[in-house]
C-alpha beads as a LAMMPS data file, in Angstrom:
LAMMPS data file: protein, C-alpha beads

75 atoms
74 bonds

1 atom types
1 bond types

-500.0 500.0 xlo xhi
-500.0 500.0 ylo yhi
-500.0 500.0 zlo zhi

Masses

1 110.0

Atoms # bond

1 1 1 0.000 0.000 0.000
2 1 1 1.207 3.501 -0.775
3 1 1 0.263 6.819 0.835
4 1 1 1.236 10.408 0.115
5 1 1 3.722 12.136 2.379
6 1 1 1.705 14.745 4.330
7 1 1 4.379 17.391 3.676
8 1 1 5.559 16.983 0.076
9 1 1 2.936 14.539 -1.317
10 1 1 5.598 12.071 -2.520
11 1 1 4.370 8.459 -2.617
12 1 1 5.507 6.424 0.421
13 1 1 5.234 2.660 0.874
14 1 1 3.241 1.943 4.051
15 1 1 5.207 -0.933 5.545
16 1 1 7.234 -1.678 8.678
17 1 1 10.369 -1.136 6.592
18 1 1 9.398 2.507 5.901
19 1 1 11.375 4.160 8.670
20 1 1 9.679 7.585 8.514
21 1 1 6.121 6.590 7.537
22 1 1 3.856 8.344 6.802
23 1 1 6.646 10.738 5.792
24 1 1 9.027 10.126 2.925
25 1 1 12.119 11.313 4.814
26 1 1 13.519 12.589 8.089
27 1 1 13.379 16.108 6.609
28 1 1 9.599 15.945 6.067
29 1 1 9.162 14.384 9.509
30 1 1 11.043 17.303 11.120
31 1 1 9.132 19.897 9.085
32 1 1 5.875 18.388 10.395
33 1 1 7.181 18.365 13.973
34 1 1 8.180 22.023 13.640
35 1 1 4.706 22.938 12.373
36 1 1 3.113 21.268 15.406
37 1 1 5.595 22.947 17.764
38 1 1 4.867 26.363 16.222
39 1 1 1.139 25.616 16.559
40 1 1 0.659 25.946 12.792
41 1 1 -1.076 22.562 13.029
42 1 1 -3.591 21.692 15.691
43 1 1 -6.376 19.245 16.384
44 1 1 -9.783 20.831 15.907
45 1 1 -11.837 21.095 19.040
46 1 1 -14.004 23.311 21.143
47 1 1 -12.219 26.589 21.936
48 1 1 -10.983 26.885 25.502
49 1 1 -13.081 29.126 27.670
50 1 1 -11.358 32.174 29.080
51 1 1 -11.313 31.950 32.886
52 1 1 -10.633 35.676 33.231
53 1 1 -13.769 37.687 33.957
54 1 1 -14.709 40.052 31.156
55 1 1 -15.720 42.845 33.511
56 1 1 -14.930 43.388 37.173
57 1 1 -17.774 44.992 39.099
58 1 1 -16.244 46.560 42.218
59 1 1 -19.642 47.235 43.782
60 1 1 -20.632 43.578 43.396
61 1 1 -17.403 42.466 45.093
62 1 1 -17.926 44.942 47.938
63 1 1 -21.498 43.677 48.424
64 1 1 -20.266 40.060 48.625
65 1 1 -17.586 41.015 51.156
66 1 1 -20.128 42.923 53.255
67 1 1 -22.177 39.725 53.573
68 1 1 -19.258 37.831 55.116
69 1 1 -19.040 37.412 58.870
70 1 1 -16.391 39.461 60.677
71 1 1 -14.235 36.410 61.412
72 1 1 -13.911 35.799 57.657
73 1 1 -11.192 38.465 57.520
74 1 1 -9.272 37.217 60.574
75 1 1 -6.463 34.691 60.289

Bonds

1 1 1 2
2 1 2 3
3 1 3 4
4 1 4 5
5 1 5 6
6 1 6 7
7 1 7 8
8 1 8 9
9 1 9 10
10 1 10 11
11 1 11 12
12 1 12 13
13 1 13 14
14 1 14 15
15 1 15 16
16 1 16 17
17 1 17 18
18 1 18 19
19 1 19 20
20 1 20 21
21 1 21 22
22 1 22 23
23 1 23 24
24 1 24 25
25 1 25 26
26 1 26 27
27 1 27 28
28 1 28 29
29 1 29 30
30 1 30 31
31 1 31 32
32 1 32 33
33 1 33 34
34 1 34 35
35 1 35 36
36 1 36 37
37 1 37 38
38 1 38 39
39 1 39 40
40 1 40 41
41 1 41 42
42 1 42 43
43 1 43 44
44 1 44 45
45 1 45 46
46 1 46 47
47 1 47 48
48 1 48 49
49 1 49 50
50 1 50 51
51 1 51 52
52 1 52 53
53 1 53 54
54 1 54 55
55 1 55 56
56 1 56 57
57 1 57 58
58 1 58 59
59 1 59 60
60 1 60 61
61 1 61 62
62 1 62 63
63 1 63 64
64 1 64 65
65 1 65 66
66 1 66 67
67 1 67 68
68 1 68 69
69 1 69 70
70 1 70 71
71 1 71 72
72 1 72 73
73 1 73 74
74 1 74 75
């Protein structure tokens, strides 16, 4: 069975004897690795949610703190 090298599209024999499969050479294998490392390639998925609040409401924070018992602030 033959497949195309994902980098240069050269035909590659898919067999245990093909040292760099699915790549045709060490060069193409390293180019692919570099693309992954540079995040040029990535696995599609749901975007990560940003944990940082979009807007900080100081009054809301002060109201939450006012509801705390006095010993909340003691160590």
